[in-house]
N, C-alpha and C positions, 0 to 999 in steps of 0.2 A: 262509976264514971264520971268526971268530972265535965263543968259545961266546956269549957275550955277545950280539954279533950276533945270533946264530943265534938266542938265546931270544927279542929284541927281535921280530924279523922272527916267529916263532912264533906269540906275545904278540900283536901287533896284527893277525897275518893272522886269526887265531881272533875278535880283538871286532872287525873289520868284517863278516865273514862274517854274524856272529851280528848285528851291529847294524840291517846290511842286511835280515834276514828281522825282525826287529824293527821295523824303520820300517814295512815292507810289510804285518806283522800291524797294528800300530799303525791306518795308512790304512784297510785295508779296515774297523775295528773303529772306525772315528773318528765312527759316527756312536753307538756305544753307550754306556753306564752310565760316568762320570769311576772306576769300581771297575775295569774292563778296561784303563783305560788305565798306571791307575796298578801292574796286576798284570804287564802288560807290560813296564815297565821294570825292574819285580825280575827276572822271569824272564832277560830280556837282561842283567843285569847278573850274575846267579847261573852264566850259561850261559856267559860270557866266562870267566868265573874257571875254571869244571868244565871245560869245554874245552880253555882253555892249560893249566893247571896237568897234564895228562891228557898234554897233546901232548907235554908240556916233559918230565914224567917220564918218556916211552917215548924220547925223544932219549936222556935222561940213564941208560940203560940201569939204573935202579932196580928193583928186585925187586919182582913178583908182589905180595907181600905189602905191601911198601911202598906200592904205585901202591894196594892196598886201601884200606889206612889213609888215603891222601890224599883217597881217592873218598867214602869214609864223611865224613872230613869237611867235604869242600866240598860231598856232598850236605843232610851237616845244616845249612850254612849257608845254602845253596839254601832250604832247606825252611822253615828260620825267615825269614828275609828274606819270599818270598813270604808266611807267614802274617801279618809287621808289615804288609808294602802292602796286601793285603785288610784287614786290621783298620783300618787308614790309610783306605785309600779309601772302606771302611764309613762310619765318622765322616763324610771329607768330603762325603759322597753323602748324607747324612742334615742335612748343617748345609744344603748347597744344596737341596732339595725342604724345609727349613725356611723361606730365602728365600725360595722360590716361593711357599709356602701365603703368606707377608706380602706380596708383589708381587700375591700375588689379593685378598688381604683388601683393601690400598691398593688396586685400582683397584675395589673393589667400593666401596669410601668408608670402610671399616674403618681403624682402627689398628693399625699394624706390631707385632708383638713385638720388645720390646727386652729387651736380655740377653746376658752371656758367649754367643759360640757361635764355633766354631771359630777357626783363624790371626786374626791382624790382619787381613789383607785382605777376610774376611767381616764383621769389626766395622766398616772401613770403609764397605764396602756397606749395613751392616743399619743403621749412623749417617744415608747418605745416603738410605736408603728413608724414614726415619721425616720426615728432613727435607722428603724431597719429600711423605709423608704430611699435613705440616704447612701444606706450601706449597699443596698441593690443598685442602685445607680452607678458607684464606684464599679460595682462586679461588673454589671454590662461595659460599661466605660474600656474596663480593663480588658474584657474580654473582646469585644469590638477590638481593641490596640494587637491583642495578639494575635486574631485571625489576622489584621491587616500586616502585622510581623509574620507568619507564616504564610501569605500568598507571596510577600516579598521576599522570602527565604527562600522558597522553591524558585521564583523567578532569576533571582540572584546568583541560586546555586548552579540554575540548568546553565545559565550563559557561563559564567565561571568554568564550568566542564567545557560544555562545548567548545569554547575560544581555543583553550590548549588544546583539545584533541585533535581541531580543524588543522591547528598548527602541526602539531603531532603528524599527520596523516600527510598532510604537504611535505615535510620534510621530510619523512619516512620514504614516500615516493620519488621524492627526488635522489634520496640515496641510492632507491631500489634504482632507477633508472640511468643512474650514473652520472647525473646533469648536475649534482650539487657542487661546485664551486671552490667550498672549503668544510670538506664532509666532518672535520675534527670539530669546527663551528656548532655544525648540525647535529652533529650526539651533545655536544657541552648544551646546545637551545634544550634538546629535547628532554636531558635528565632532569633539567632545571624545573619543566614545563611538568615534569612526571613528580617532582618531590612538590610543587605546588599544589597538585591534585591530591598527593596522600595525605601532604598539613590538613586540607581541609575537608577530605573524609574524616581524619584522625578526630578534627574538632567536633564535625556531624557527630560520632561515636559517642566524645564525651558529653557533647551537650543532649543526647537521647538518655545518656547517665542519668543526668543532674536530673531531667525533668520524667523519667522514670521511675525516682529515687532511690535507683541503685550504688549511685556516687555512697560509697562510705568511707570518712576520713579516720586518720587514725592519730590526734593531734599529739605534741611531743615537746620537750622543750629545745627548742631552737634559737642559735646566735644569730639575731636580726643581721648585724655585719656579713657575716659570710655569706647569707642568702642575697643581700644587697651587693656585695662583692661582685659574686658571681653572675647574676644576672647583667649586671652593668657588663662584664666582661663578655657575654656572651651576646650582647647587643652593642657591641662598640663598633667590629666591622657594618654591619647595616648602617651607623650614628656619623662613620667615617666614608659611606659613599654616598652617604647624603647631605654631608657638609653640616651635619646638625654636631653641637658639642654636649658631651654626655656628661655627666658627675653624679657623685651626691655626698651625704655625711650622714653617718649611725653615730650617737653616745656609746662611749664602750661598756660592754656586761651588758646592752638590751637585748633580753631574748622574749622569746613568743611562744604560746603554746597553738602550735598547729602542724598541719601534716608535712613534711616537706616536700612531695612532690608537687602538691594544690598549691600551697603558697610560693612555691617558684613557676610554675604556669602563671599564678595571678599575676608576679611580678614582670615577668618574659611581655604576657600581654599587655598591659599597662603598659612596658617601657616601649616597645613596638609599633603600639598605637599613638604613643604620645613622638615619637622620631617621624613615623609615617606624617605626621599634621603638621609636621613642625618646618618651615622652612628654613632652607638654607642660610646658614651663622645661626640660627637661632640655637640654643637649649633647653634641654631638656637637664630636669634636677628632682633626684631620687632624694627624700631623707625619711628619717624615723623618728618617733617621741614616744612616750609613756605619757598616757592622758587616762585616768580614772580608773584604775588597776590593769588597763589593756595596753597595746601597743597603738599608734596611727602608724601605718606606712601611707605615703605622698609621692607622687608622679605630678612632677610640673613641667607644660611645655609654654610652647610660645603660640599656638594654634591660632591666636588671634580671637578667641572666645566662642561661646556657643549660648545660639539663643535659647531662650527661655522654654518654648516648648520642645524645640530638640531635648533639652536635658532631661524634660520629664521621660523623652522614649531611649534616653542614649542606651539602655541597658538592655532594651526590649529583641529576642533574637530577630536577624537578618534587618534590625537598623542600621544603616550608615551614614545618614543625615547629608546624603546626596544621589541625586540622579543618577553620578556617574557609575556605568556596569565593568570599568576597568580601571586599568590604576593610571594616575593624575602625573606620572611622569617616565620618563624612560629608567629611572633608575629601581625599578620595583623589582623586586624576591624571590622566594618562596617565604617570605614573613609579609609581605605585603598584599598578597591577595586571598583575601579572604570574605566570607559570603557574610557579612557582619555577624558575626560569633563569638569575636575576643571578648567584648565588655559582657553579650550575655553568659557567657562560662564563668570567668571572674567572678561576675554576682553568683552562679550557681553553686561555686567553689564555697566564696564568701558566705555565702547563707548555710551550705553545709556547717561552716565554722562556728556560727551563731552570731555570727560578726554584720558589720556593718559599711557598706561601699558608696559613696557620693561622688559629686561633683560639682565643682563651684568654679565662676570666672574669678580671675585676678587681675590685677593691673594697677599704674601707678595713679595719681589725681589727674597729671596731663596727657596719660595715654591710657583711658579703661578698655578694660579686656581684650589685655593681649594676649592673654592665653588661657589655661584654664588648668587647674589641679583637682587630681584624683585622688580619695581617701579610699583606704581601708582601716578599719578598727577592728580588730581581733583582740581575743583573751589577754590575758600575761601569762607568762609559766607559772 
């Protein structure tokens, strides 16, 4: 065997022996601090060099003095490397504990401490933790809004059901006691109140389907012009009763991929909502146009504009944007008594179509925020 081959054999043998011992020590200390793991790496490296050098020096018949010099040099290197490993491991342990404390703060709802700490991987973890805290904060805020909306919904539905039921009971008693001066009018009023309650129950059922994930849509190519014409025709009596102008325009041949019943309900809810909030002599305009491979439906009214904080909650369940519990004028009918469900249903149906819904204020330079514009964007046919 040549000298070089013997040197390689001795070096590899000593390295394998020390490495196996290091792996065994690492396994035994796997649940201990990171400081121990880095120290084992430093010890294994220096012992491999130390044992290999000493074994080779004895095979090379180096004098005792030279071997002592070699031992001193390698020993000093071992001490220095171990000290550096301990220093680095202490820093890594400190940075990891800092991240652990940040995780605890985020779990408690507090903000994470940002700033440079340790290597790039720790920076990335800190950034991800800060982003997670932001998402959690947004989720908590959204959950608070939903809880407030649920409470408002229960309160408003209870009132909207209690009021017509009380009226129906009074009118029924009057008819039963034969003291009603105009029985036909009482019968019409009772029927109107029942229709309002039926529509409210239908809205609650539809909303429960949306929230439970049971709403299934079956998109198919639809002519937008026909849908808009039918929606305008259905809402025209209500618009006339309120003195609101209602019209629209749709390009010829425009089609959209949507569920017929779902899209019809979206348009009906938006148009009725626009008519309800537009004063007499105002106008409601329905339009459609192609946008980015899809179709945008828009309903513009003369509501006077919506505050920024209200626009953020406009599509929440039960939100009405007013503390009023009853219709604001005597022209209310089955279309106008809602428990703040119409726009929430619109959003649920649009989301089921993988579309987008939003609202913006519109106005002129001399009279800003004279109305608002509801936008629904759906995939094209």
